C-alpha positions, 0 to 999 in steps of 0.5 A: 499500499506504500507503493499504491500511495506513492503513485496516487500522489505522483498521479498528475505528472505520470496520468497522461505521459504514461498513457493515462494511468490515472492512479495506481490504486484500485481503492482510492479511500484506503490509499487515503488512510495510509499517511506515511507518504503524503509528500511528493518526496518519500521522506521515510526512504532516506531518513531513520526517523525517531519515534517522536519525529514520526508522531510529529510527522504523522500529525502533520500528514493528517493536516495536509491530507484533510486539505488536500482531500478538501481543497484538491480533489474537486479539481481531479474529478473535473480533470478526469472528466476532460481526459474522459471527454478526449478519449470519447471523441477521439481527441487525444491530440498532441495539444490536449495532451499538453494541456492536460500535462500542464494542469497535472504539474500545476496540481503537483505544484500546490501539493509541493508548496503545501507541505514544504514548510512541514518538511522544512521544520522536520529536516531542521531538526535532523541531528548529524547522525540522521543526516549521515544515515540520509547520505548513505541511503541516497548513495545506496539508491544511486548504486541500486538504480545503476545496477538496474538501469544502467549497468546493463547492455543498452539493448537490455535497458531498450527491451526492459524500458518497453515491457515496463511501458507495456505492464503499465498500459495494459490495465487501462487499455487492455491486451495491446495489439502488435502494432502498438508493441511495436510503436512502444518498442520504437518509442523506448529505442528513440530514448537511448541512454536516458537511463544514465541521464536520469540517475545522474541528474538524481545523483546531483540533486541529491548531493545538493540537498546534502550540501543544503542539510549542512547548513540547516542551522542557517537563514539560508536553508529554507530558501534553498529547500524551497528550491530543492523541493518546489523548483527541482527542474531549476537544479537540473543538469544541462544533459538531463534538461535536454533529455527530458525535453526530448522525453516528454515530447517522445511520451506525448507523441507515443500516447497520441499514436497509441490511441490513434491505434486503439480499438473501439474495445481498448477505448471502451475499456480505458473509459470504464477504468476513468470512470471507476477512478472518478467514481472512487474519488467522488466517494471519499467522505471529504468529498461528501461534506 
């Protein structure tokens, strides 16, 4: 369930660029009861928090969750309706996908803006041992990702990327056609060494975050943390910035092409899934007042 909520909270950024993956949870209300990763970055993956720190964070997360459910979810219903309309009208165009993606990014930014002050308060209270453990966790994270995504032959990276995309798409479109599978492979091939650029950029961000933690008792810490958490793209490496632009464009073109190749059965399947997502959102207690 930890992973389920994490995917839910990243829905805005992932939904369209990975072919309308609305949410990764079959029961949204269950996801909403799990408060451990309500932030857009996963603190508990890297921080060994004390009992008192966890209790404080859980209380803050409950407050953020109530805010999110009360103020943000109504907009998600409208957004899902717009996506459903795109599919129903056969209007999954690059222009429409760009518009929905921009709206999704804005929704993510609102969440980040809301929770960053709490993250700052928590991080400022970390002791030196916790910061050392965080750095060790960062290093292990990069080692694991390099082993999984980079230190394999490029051909295997491309194949695995296509396999992951097919796995994500199938629950939403049903069985993919041979034509669609070929298109996904072409998409994966076009990304080339993207894994290496992505992980190098991740390591760069972690290094800057670690450096900021050394200044957590200074007045410069909170402004720096805001940049790290709310404006991460301002700190991207030049290589990754170019790669990201290509990747986002490739993802949009992939989505448009896959929908153009879709069968009536696939489109009905997708509309049904999106309708279920909307129903799950609308049935949350906070939506009923």
